[in-house]
C-alpha positions as CSV (number, residue, x, y, z in Angstrom):
1,M,0.1,0.0,0.0
2,S,1.3,3.7,-0.9
3,G,2.5,5.8,1.9
4,A,0.4,8.8,0.4
5,K,-3.2,9.1,1.1
6,V,-5.1,11.8,-0.8
7,I,-8.0,13.8,0.4
8,S,-10.1,16.2,-2.1
9,V,-11.5,19.1,-0.3
10,D,-14.3,21.4,-1.4
11,A,-13.7,24.5,0.4
12,A,-16.9,26.4,-0.9
13,A,-18.8,25.6,2.4
14,W,-16.2,27.7,4.2
15,R,-18.5,30.8,4.5
16,D,-16.2,32.9,6.6
17,A,-13.6,32.6,4.1
18,Q,-16.0,33.5,1.0
19,A,-17.1,36.4,2.9
20,S,-13.6,37.7,3.1
21,A,-12.6,37.1,-0.5
22,R,-16.0,38.8,-1.5
23,D,-15.1,42.1,0.7
24,L,-11.6,41.9,-0.5
25,A,-12.7,41.6,-4.1
26,K,-14.7,45.0,-4.2
27,V,-12.9,47.4,-6.5
28,R,-12.5,50.6,-5.0
29,R,-13.6,53.6,-7.1
30,D,-14.2,55.9,-4.4
31,M,-10.8,57.7,-4.9
32,P,-11.3,61.7,-4.5
33,R,-7.5,62.3,-4.7
34,L,-6.9,60.2,-7.8
35,L,-10.0,61.6,-9.3
36,R,-9.2,65.1,-8.9
37,Q,-5.9,64.8,-10.7
38,V,-7.8,62.7,-13.6
39,E,-10.1,65.8,-13.5
40,R,-7.7,68.2,-13.6
41,A,-5.8,66.5,-16.6
42,A,-9.1,66.5,-18.3
43,R,-9.5,70.3,-17.8
44,E,-6.0,70.9,-19.0
45,D,-6.8,68.8,-22.2
46,V,-10.2,70.5,-22.9
47,E,-8.4,73.9,-22.5
48,R,-5.5,72.9,-24.7
49,V,-8.4,71.8,-27.3
50,R,-9.9,75.1,-26.8
51,Q,-6.7,77.0,-27.7
52,E,-5.6,75.1,-30.5
53,A,-8.9,75.3,-32.2
54,A,-9.1,79.2,-31.7
55,A,-5.5,79.5,-32.8
56,R,-6.3,77.0,-36.0
57,Q,-9.4,79.2,-36.8
58,D,-7.6,82.4,-36.3
59,G,-5.2,81.2,-38.9
60,T,-8.0,80.3,-41.2
61,D,-9.6,83.9,-40.7
62,R,-6.4,85.6,-41.6
63,A,-6.1,83.3,-44.8
64,L,-9.3,84.3,-45.9
65,A,-9.3,87.8,-45.7
66,G,-9.0,88.5,-49.1
67,L,-12.1,87.2,-49.8
68,S,-14.6,89.4,-51.6
69,E,-17.2,91.0,-49.3
70,Q,-20.0,89.1,-50.2
71,A,-18.1,85.7,-49.6
72,R,-16.6,87.4,-46.6
73,K,-20.0,87.7,-45.0
74,L,-21.0,83.9,-45.7
75,E,-17.5,83.1,-44.0
76,D,-17.8,85.0,-41.1
77,E,-21.3,83.4,-40.5
78,T,-19.7,79.9,-40.8
79,G,-16.6,80.8,-38.7
80,R,-19.0,81.9,-35.8
81,K,-21.0,78.7,-35.9
82,L,-18.0,76.6,-35.8
83,R,-16.6,78.7,-32.7
84,E,-19.8,78.3,-31.1
85,H,-19.8,74.6,-31.8
86,G,-16.3,74.6,-30.6
87,E,-17.2,76.2,-27.2
88,R,-20.2,73.9,-26.3
89,L,-17.7,71.1,-27.1
90,A,-15.2,72.5,-24.5
91,E,-17.8,72.8,-22.1
92,G,-18.1,68.9,-21.9
93,R,-21.3,68.3,-23.6
94,R,-21.4,64.8,-24.3
95,E,-23.5,64.7,-27.5
96,L,-20.9,65.0,-29.9
97,A,-22.2,63.2,-32.6
98,D,-25.8,65.1,-32.4
99,Q,-24.0,68.4,-32.0
100,G,-21.9,67.8,-35.2
101,E,-24.9,66.6,-37.3
102,R,-27.1,69.5,-36.2
103,L,-24.3,71.8,-37.3
104,A,-23.5,70.4,-40.4
105,A,-27.2,70.4,-41.3
106,E,-27.4,74.2,-40.5
107,I,-24.3,75.1,-42.7
108,A,-25.8,72.7,-45.5
109,R,-28.8,74.6,-45.4
110,E,-27.0,78.1,-45.3
111,R,-25.2,76.7,-48.5
112,A,-28.5,75.6,-50.2
113,E,-30.0,78.9,-49.8
114,R,-26.7,80.7,-51.1
115,R,-27.1,78.2,-54.1
116,A,-30.6,79.3,-54.7
117,G,-29.8,82.7,-54.6
118,L,-26.9,82.1,-56.9
119,A,-29.4,80.1,-59.1
120,A,-31.2,83.5,-59.6
121,V,-28.4,85.0,-60.8
122,D,-27.9,82.2,-63.1
123,A,-31.2,83.2,-64.7
124,R,-29.8,86.5,-65.8
125,V,-26.4,84.8,-67.3
126,G,-27.9,85.0,-70.7
127,E,-28.2,88.9,-69.8
128,L,-24.8,88.9,-68.3
129,R,-23.2,87.1,-71.4
130,G,-24.5,90.2,-73.3
131,E,-22.8,92.2,-70.8
132,S,-19.3,90.7,-71.5
133,D,-17.7,92.9,-69.0
134,A,-20.0,92.4,-66.1
135,A,-19.8,88.6,-66.7
136,A,-16.2,88.6,-66.8
137,Q,-16.1,90.5,-63.5
138,A,-18.4,88.2,-61.7
139,A,-16.4,85.3,-62.8
140,R,-13.4,86.5,-61.9
141,R,-14.4,87.7,-58.9
142,L,-15.8,84.2,-57.5
143,F,-12.7,82.6,-58.8
144,G,-10.5,84.7,-56.9
145,D,-12.5,83.9,-53.9
146,A,-12.5,80.2,-54.7
147,R,-8.6,80.1,-55.1
148,T,-8.6,82.1,-51.8
149,M,-10.4,79.4,-50.0
150,H,-8.3,76.7,-51.6
151,D,-5.2,78.1,-50.3
152,A,-6.6,78.5,-46.9
153,I,-8.0,75.3,-46.6
154,R,-4.4,73.6,-47.8
155,D,-2.4,76.0,-45.9
156,T,-4.3,76.0,-42.2
157,L,-6.7,72.8,-42.1
158,P,-5.9,69.2,-41.3
159,H,-7.8,68.3,-44.6
160,D,-5.6,65.2,-45.5
161,R,-6.7,63.6,-42.2
162,F,-10.3,64.6,-42.1
163,A,-11.4,64.8,-45.9
164,P,-8.9,62.8,-47.9
165,G,-8.8,63.5,-51.5
166,R,-11.4,66.3,-51.5
167,L,-9.0,69.2,-51.9
168,E,-7.1,67.5,-54.6
169,R,-10.5,67.0,-56.7
170,L,-11.4,70.4,-56.2
171,A,-8.2,71.8,-57.0
172,S,-8.3,69.8,-60.4
173,R,-11.7,72.0,-60.9
174,L,-9.9,75.0,-60.0
175,D,-7.6,74.4,-62.7
176,V,-10.5,73.9,-65.2
177,A,-12.0,77.0,-64.5
178,R,-8.7,78.9,-64.8
179,G,-8.4,77.7,-68.2
180,N,-12.0,78.5,-68.9
181,L,-11.7,82.0,-67.8
182,E,-8.1,82.5,-69.8
183,A,-10.2,81.3,-72.9
184,H,-12.4,84.4,-72.3
185,A,-15.4,82.2,-71.6
186,A,-15.8,84.1,-68.5
187,G,-19.8,84.4,-69.1
188,Y,-20.3,80.6,-69.6
189,S,-17.7,79.9,-66.6
190,L,-19.8,81.8,-63.9
191,S,-22.0,78.7,-62.8
192,Q,-19.3,76.6,-62.8
193,V,-17.1,78.8,-60.6
194,Q,-20.0,79.1,-58.3
195,D,-20.4,75.7,-57.2
196,L,-16.4,75.2,-57.1
197,Y,-16.5,78.4,-54.6
198,L,-19.5,76.8,-52.9
199,D,-17.9,73.2,-52.7
200,L,-14.6,74.6,-51.4
201,S,-16.5,76.5,-48.8
202,E,-18.5,73.2,-47.4
203,L,-15.0,71.4,-47.3
204,R,-13.6,74.0,-44.8
205,A,-16.7,73.8,-42.9
206,D,-16.4,69.9,-42.6
207,V,-12.7,69.9,-42.0
208,E,-13.2,72.0,-39.0
209,R,-16.2,70.8,-37.7
210,L,-14.4,67.3,-37.7
211,A,-11.4,68.5,-36.2
212,L,-13.3,70.3,-33.5
213,E,-15.2,66.7,-32.9
214,W,-12.2,64.6,-33.1
215,E,-10.2,66.6,-30.5
216,A,-13.2,66.6,-28.0
217,L,-13.3,62.9,-28.5
218,R,-9.8,62.6,-27.9
219,A,-9.9,64.2,-24.8
220,Q,-12.9,62.2,-23.7
221,A,-10.7,59.3,-24.4
222,L,-8.1,60.5,-22.4
223,A,-10.1,61.3,-19.3
224,A,-11.8,57.7,-19.7
225,L,-8.3,55.7,-19.9
226,R,-6.6,58.1,-17.5
227,T,-9.7,57.2,-14.8
228,V,-8.9,53.5,-15.4
229,A,-5.3,53.9,-14.8
230,A,-5.8,55.7,-11.5
231,T,-8.6,52.9,-10.6
232,I,-5.9,50.0,-11.2
233,E,-3.0,52.4,-9.3
234,D,-5.5,52.4,-6.1
235,N,-6.4,49.3,-6.2
236,A,-2.9,47.7,-6.7
237,E,-2.7,47.1,-3.1
238,R,-5.5,46.4,-0.6
239,P,-5.4,46.3,3.2
240,I,-6.6,43.0,4.6
241,A,-9.3,43.7,7.4
242,E,-8.3,41.9,10.9
243,A,-4.9,41.3,9.7
244,D,-1.8,42.6,11.2
245,P,-0.9,46.5,10.2
246,G,1.1,46.5,6.7
247,V,-0.6,43.5,5.8
248,V,-1.6,43.7,2.2
249,L,-3.3,42.3,-1.0
250,D,-1.0,42.6,-3.8
251,V,-3.1,42.2,-6.6
252,D,-0.3,41.9,-9.2
253,H,1.5,39.2,-7.1
254,W,-1.6,37.2,-6.6
255,T,-2.6,37.5,-10.5
256,D,0.9,36.3,-11.4
257,G,1.6,39.8,-13.2
258,G,-1.9,40.0,-14.6
259,L,-2.4,43.2,-12.9
260,A,1.0,44.8,-14.3
261,A,0.1,43.6,-18.0
262,L,-3.3,45.6,-17.9
263,R,-1.7,48.5,-16.3
264,D,1.1,48.5,-19.2
265,E,-1.9,48.0,-21.6
266,V,-3.7,50.9,-20.5
267,A,-0.7,53.2,-20.3
268,R,0.2,52.4,-23.7
269,Q,-3.2,53.2,-24.8
270,V,-3.1,56.6,-22.9
271,D,0.2,57.4,-24.5
272,A,-1.1,56.7,-28.0
273,V,-4.3,58.7,-27.4
274,A,-2.2,61.7,-25.8
275,D,0.2,61.9,-28.9
276,P,-0.6,64.9,-31.2
277,D,-0.2,62.7,-34.2
278,C,-2.6,59.8,-32.5
279,P,-3.7,57.8,-35.4
280,L,-7.2,56.8,-34.0
281,D,-10.1,58.0,-35.9
282,A,-13.1,59.4,-34.5
283,A,-15.0,56.0,-34.5
284,E,-12.1,54.3,-32.6
285,L,-12.1,57.0,-30.1
286,R,-15.8,56.5,-29.8
287,A,-15.2,52.6,-29.4
288,L,-12.2,53.4,-26.5
289,I,-14.6,55.6,-24.4
290,S,-17.7,53.3,-24.8
291,E,-16.1,49.7,-25.1
292,A,-12.2,49.5,-24.2
293,A,-12.7,51.6,-20.7
294,P,-15.7,49.8,-19.7
295,Q,-13.8,46.4,-20.6
296,Y,-10.7,47.5,-18.8
297,E,-12.7,48.2,-15.7
298,G,-14.4,44.9,-16.0
299,R,-10.9,43.2,-16.5
300,L,-9.6,45.2,-13.2
301,D,-12.9,43.7,-11.4
302,G,-11.6,40.1,-12.4
303,L,-8.1,40.5,-11.4
304,V,-9.3,41.9,-8.0
305,E,-11.7,39.3,-7.4
306,R,-8.8,36.4,-8.5
307,A,-6.4,38.0,-6.3
308,A,-8.9,38.1,-3.1
309,E,-9.8,34.4,-4.0
310,R,-6.4,33.3,-4.1
311,I,-5.1,34.7,-0.9
312,V,-8.0,33.6,0.9
313,A,-7.4,30.1,-0.4
314,S,-4.0,30.3,0.6
315,Q,-5.1,31.2,4.2
316,L,-7.6,28.2,4.1
317,R,-4.6,26.3,3.3
318,V,-2.8,27.1,6.1
319,N,-5.8,26.5,8.2
320,V,-6.4,23.0,7.1
321,A,-2.8,22.6,7.8
322,E,-3.3,23.3,11.2
323,Q,-6.2,20.8,11.8
324,V,-4.3,18.2,10.1
325,V,-1.0,18.7,12.4
326,A,-3.5,19.0,15.7
327,V,-5.2,15.5,14.7
328,L,-1.6,14.1,14.3
329,E,-0.3,15.4,17.5
330,G,-3.2,13.6,19.0
331,Q,-1.6,10.3,17.5
332,G,2.2,11.0,19.0
333,F,3.5,13.3,16.1
334,A,5.3,16.7,17.0
335,W,5.4,19.4,14.5
336,S,8.8,20.0,13.4
337,G,8.3,22.7,10.6
338,N,6.5,24.1,7.6
339,T,7.2,26.0,4.4
340,Y,5.9,27.0,1.2
341,A,6.9,25.3,-2.6
342,A,9.7,27.6,-3.9
343,G,8.7,29.8,-0.6
344,D,5.5,31.1,-2.4
345,E,2.5,31.4,-0.6
346,R,0.6,30.9,-4.0
347,R,1.5,27.2,-4.1
348,E,1.5,24.2,-2.0
349,F,1.9,24.6,1.7
350,F,3.8,22.1,3.8
351,S,3.9,20.9,7.4
352,R,6.2,18.1,8.7
353,L,5.7,16.0,11.8
354,R,8.0,13.5,13.4
355,H,6.7,10.7,15.8
356,R,7.8,10.9,19.4
357,A,8.0,7.1,19.8
358,D,9.7,5.7,16.3
359,G,11.0,8.6,14.5
360,G,8.8,8.3,11.6
361,E,7.9,11.4,9.6
362,V,4.9,12.9,8.0
363,V,4.7,15.7,5.7
364,V,1.3,17.2,5.3
365,E,0.9,18.8,1.6
366,V,-2.1,21.1,0.8
367,A,-2.0,22.0,-2.9
368,P,-4.2,24.5,-4.7
369,D,-6.9,23.3,-6.9
370,G,-6.9,26.1,-9.5
371,D,-7.9,29.5,-8.2
372,G,-10.9,28.6,-6.2
373,P,-11.1,27.7,-2.5
374,G,-11.0,24.1,-3.3
375,F,-7.4,22.1,-2.9
376,T,-6.1,18.7,-2.7
377,L,-4.8,17.4,0.9
378,R,-1.9,14.9,0.9
379,I,-0.7,12.9,3.9
380,L,2.6,11.6,3.4
381,S,4.3,9.1,5.6
382,Y,7.9,8.2,5.9
383,E,8.4,5.5,8.1
384,D,10.9,2.4,8.4
385,D,8.2,0.1,9.7
386,P,5.0,1.2,7.8
387,D,1.8,0.3,9.5
388,E,-1.1,0.5,6.9
389,A,-4.0,0.3,9.4
390,A,-2.2,3.0,11.2
391,R,-2.0,5.0,8.2
392,R,-5.4,4.5,7.0
393,E,-7.0,5.1,10.7
394,R,-4.8,8.5,10.5
395,S,-6.0,9.7,7.3
396,M,-9.9,8.9,8.4
397,A,-9.2,11.0,11.5
398,V,-7.9,13.9,9.5
399,S,-11.2,13.7,7.3
400,R,-13.4,13.6,10.2
401,A,-11.8,16.7,11.3
402,L,-12.1,18.5,8.4
403,R,-15.8,17.7,8.2
404,A,-16.4,18.9,11.7
405,E,-14.7,22.4,10.4
406,G,-17.6,22.7,7.5
407,L,-15.1,21.7,4.9
408,D,-16.8,18.7,2.4
409,A,-13.8,16.4,2.7
410,G,-13.8,13.1,0.8
411,D,-12.5,9.8,2.2
412,P,-9.0,9.1,1.8
413,A,-7.4,7.4,-1.3
414,E,-4.4,6.0,-2.1
415,D,-1.8,7.7,-4.0
416,A,-0.5,5.3,-6.8
417,A,3.0,7.1,-6.1
418,E,5.1,6.7,-3.0
419,P,5.8,9.6,-1.3
420,D,8.7,11.5,-3.2
421,P,11.8,11.8,-0.4
422,A,12.7,15.4,-1.6
423,L,9.4,16.5,0.1
424,R,11.2,16.1,3.4
425,D,13.9,18.6,2.9
426,F,12.2,22.0,3.6
427,D,15.3,24.0,3.1
428,R,15.2,22.6,-0.6
429,L,11.5,22.7,-1.1
430,A,11.5,26.4,-0.1
431,R,14.1,27.4,-2.4
432,P,12.8,29.6,-5.2
433,A,13.3,28.2,-8.9
434,P,16.4,30.0,-10.2
435,R,14.4,32.0,-12.7
436,E,11.9,33.3,-9.8
437,A,15.3,33.9,-7.8
438,A,16.8,36.0,-10.5
439,A,13.5,38.2,-11.1
440,G,13.6,38.9,-7.1
441,I,9.6,37.8,-7.3
442,P,8.0,39.2,-3.7
443,L,6.0,37.6,-1.1
444,V,3.5,40.2,-1.0
445,K,4.8,42.9,1.3
446,R,4.4,41.1,4.6
447,A,1.3,39.1,3.3
448,E,3.3,36.0,4.3
449,G,1.3,37.1,7.4
450,Q,-1.7,35.3,5.6
451,G,0.2,32.1,6.9
452,P,2.7,31.0,9.2
453,G,6.5,31.5,8.7
454,R,8.8,28.6,8.3
455,G,9.7,28.6,12.4
456,A,5.8,28.7,13.3
457,R,3.3,26.6,13.8
458,P,0.0,26.6,11.2
459,G,-1.9,29.2,12.3
460,S,0.2,31.3,14.3
461,R,1.5,34.7,13.3
């Protein structure tokens, strides 16, 4: 018969431990200091957006200073509406898409009215053709306005980003109109030049509006991501209630680096959005706000929950070892030490006992079963003259004691393999693996307070 007895334990019935895990697993989101920092950064972003938009619009206005009086009135009104739109965005109003659509519709209506007014002029084109000087003057004036608008868009607005290809197509039409004027077909070019100017004016309004909305979305995305980053930092270490002062739940440690990976991912996203050359378009920024940021929050919830469950499960393993040690002490054994595999509280917990009469040793191994509260208990006997009946009774007594504590402990089962003699060497067992030692993996800022040290009995502090 084997000297290894295995008892499977479902710890779901340990209600106090479950309650502790639930308390630890609640992500803190009431963090006034960090939220004030995020809000201050958001206000700075909004002010930056406002100043950049004002500077861009001022530059466009200067570039349009050469427009004719009639065109100037139209563009001044468009500029006024764009400034009002920018101010509403800077005030933090959230309906960006609705605001933009309303503004675009309003500008389009004005353009339609403008085209209708020019159509009335077209009705007189026959007369203008008869008045070649008047026709030429009107066409050349509009052509000059179109060229001024083209140059202003080219030099002051991010048209390549927000309306790629449109200016190039209008530039080709501008060349055709110039050719017609130079061919002395001014009267016949008037309608063509009118449409060209209005299309350029519409492009100017579209680019400015889209740039304003993109910057506002970018500021919102930054605020959402920075809120996630602040929440991650505030929940990286959680004080453990009813534990010694200074004992904390190190979420990154208990998630095997999961929190650091999430922190780095969010930080990279913050850097990408904060970059003035941010490559994300408006749809991608909206997705960051409405989808990615909440998903990051959900992942943080899961990580904190996992860390809480694992640290409570680690304490459960120590508590179970204490129960087993107490049973074995009643059978003539004396406790002689304990340790964690590789000195890591996330792994197996071991207690060692020696029989007072014959010197035989028993090693109690409590191993985690995944991330939950369940675990596997092995009682490993190392005796020169083994007594299988005594081993069996020893294991049954342990199962009964665990059931009395509210644990769903099964009957002992034989382990096919004989106990590994190396598990008796606690100095070697506690030694970190070379890779872990080189990495300097911490033991959770005195979170070893969750279990006993090597020189203390299980359950002691």
